[in-house]
C-alpha positions as CSV (number, residue, x, y, z in Angstrom):
1,M,62.3,105.7,-106.2
2,K,64.2,104.9,-109.3
3,I,62.8,102.8,-112.1
4,I,64.9,101.4,-114.9
5,V,63.1,99.8,-117.8
6,N,64.8,97.2,-120.0
7,K,63.5,94.8,-122.6
8,K,64.8,91.3,-123.1
9,N,63.4,88.9,-125.7
10,G,60.0,90.6,-125.8
11,V,59.7,90.9,-122.0
12,T,59.7,94.3,-120.4
13,I,61.6,94.4,-117.1
14,L,61.0,97.2,-114.5
15,H,63.9,97.3,-112.1
16,L,62.7,99.2,-108.9
17,K,65.0,100.9,-106.5
18,G,64.0,102.5,-103.2
19,N,60.4,102.5,-101.9
20,L,57.1,101.9,-103.7
21,D,54.7,103.8,-101.4
22,A,52.2,106.6,-101.3
23,D,55.0,109.1,-102.1
24,T,56.2,107.3,-105.2
25,V,53.2,105.4,-106.6
26,A,52.4,108.2,-109.0
27,Q,55.8,107.9,-110.5
28,F,55.4,104.1,-110.9
29,K,52.1,104.6,-112.6
30,R,53.5,107.3,-115.0
31,Q,56.2,105.0,-116.1
32,A,54.6,101.6,-116.0
33,Y,51.0,102.1,-117.3
34,P,51.9,103.7,-120.6
35,L,54.1,100.7,-121.4
36,V,51.0,98.5,-121.5
37,E,49.4,100.8,-124.1
38,E,52.6,100.7,-126.1
39,G,52.2,96.9,-126.4
40,C,54.3,95.6,-123.5
41,H,52.1,92.7,-122.2
42,Q,54.8,90.5,-120.7
43,M,56.3,92.3,-117.8
44,V,58.6,91.5,-114.9
45,I,58.9,93.7,-111.8
46,D,62.4,93.2,-110.4
47,C,62.4,94.1,-106.7
48,H,66.0,93.1,-105.8
49,T,66.6,96.8,-104.8
50,L,63.1,97.6,-103.6
51,D,63.4,98.4,-99.9
52,F,59.8,98.9,-98.9
53,I,56.2,98.6,-100.3
54,D,53.0,99.8,-98.8
55,S,49.3,99.3,-99.7
56,M,49.4,102.0,-102.3
57,G,52.4,100.3,-104.0
58,L,50.6,96.9,-103.9
59,G,47.5,98.5,-105.4
60,A,49.5,100.0,-108.2
61,M,51.0,96.5,-109.0
62,I,47.6,94.9,-108.9
63,S,46.3,97.6,-111.3
64,L,49.2,97.1,-113.6
65,L,48.5,93.3,-113.6
66,R,44.8,93.9,-114.5
67,R,45.7,96.2,-117.3
68,V,48.2,93.7,-118.7
69,R,45.8,90.8,-118.4
70,T,43.1,92.7,-120.4
71,H,45.6,92.2,-123.3
72,A,46.2,88.5,-122.5
73,G,49.5,89.2,-120.8
74,D,51.0,88.8,-117.4
75,V,53.1,90.4,-114.8
76,K,55.7,88.4,-112.8
77,I,57.5,89.6,-109.7
78,C,61.0,88.7,-108.8
79,A,63.8,89.0,-106.2
80,L,61.7,90.1,-103.2
81,N,63.7,90.7,-100.0
82,K,62.5,89.2,-96.8
83,D,60.4,92.1,-95.6
84,V,58.7,92.8,-99.0
85,H,58.0,89.0,-99.4
86,S,56.3,89.0,-96.0
87,V,54.0,91.8,-97.2
88,F,53.1,89.7,-100.3
89,E,52.4,86.7,-98.1
90,I,50.4,88.6,-95.4
91,T,48.2,90.2,-98.2
92,R,48.0,86.8,-100.0
93,L,49.3,88.5,-103.2
94,H,51.9,85.7,-103.5
95,R,48.9,83.7,-104.8
96,L,48.0,86.3,-107.4
97,F,51.5,87.0,-108.8
98,D,54.0,84.5,-110.1
99,I,57.0,85.3,-107.9
100,Q,60.4,84.1,-109.0
101,P,63.9,84.4,-107.5
102,D,65.4,86.6,-110.2
103,W,64.5,88.4,-113.4
104,Q,66.1,85.8,-115.7
105,T,64.0,83.0,-114.3
106,A,60.9,85.3,-114.4
107,C,61.5,86.0,-118.1
108,E,61.9,82.3,-118.8
109,R,58.4,81.7,-117.4
110,F,56.7,83.4,-120.3
């Protein structure tokens, strides 16, 4: 997995590429969680090049959301492909996360 972090108008954008699963979740946590402690409380997870997510990956996203919300922030998800979107619907996480079509729209929602 590759994670590119960008900032745009006070919003931190994490562009994910590859798989977010049991093998890569530790890398996601190492890169994403410290951002919250550094003051990044408005985050977008851009999934347009995320190929696969499993329960461990979902758990890491939920944990990130909880951390951000303790600082009165939020995490938005964007650009889910059909398979990943299905996982969010099956697990009902589409009700927990604000899911947008692209990172620009997600950033505008803050």
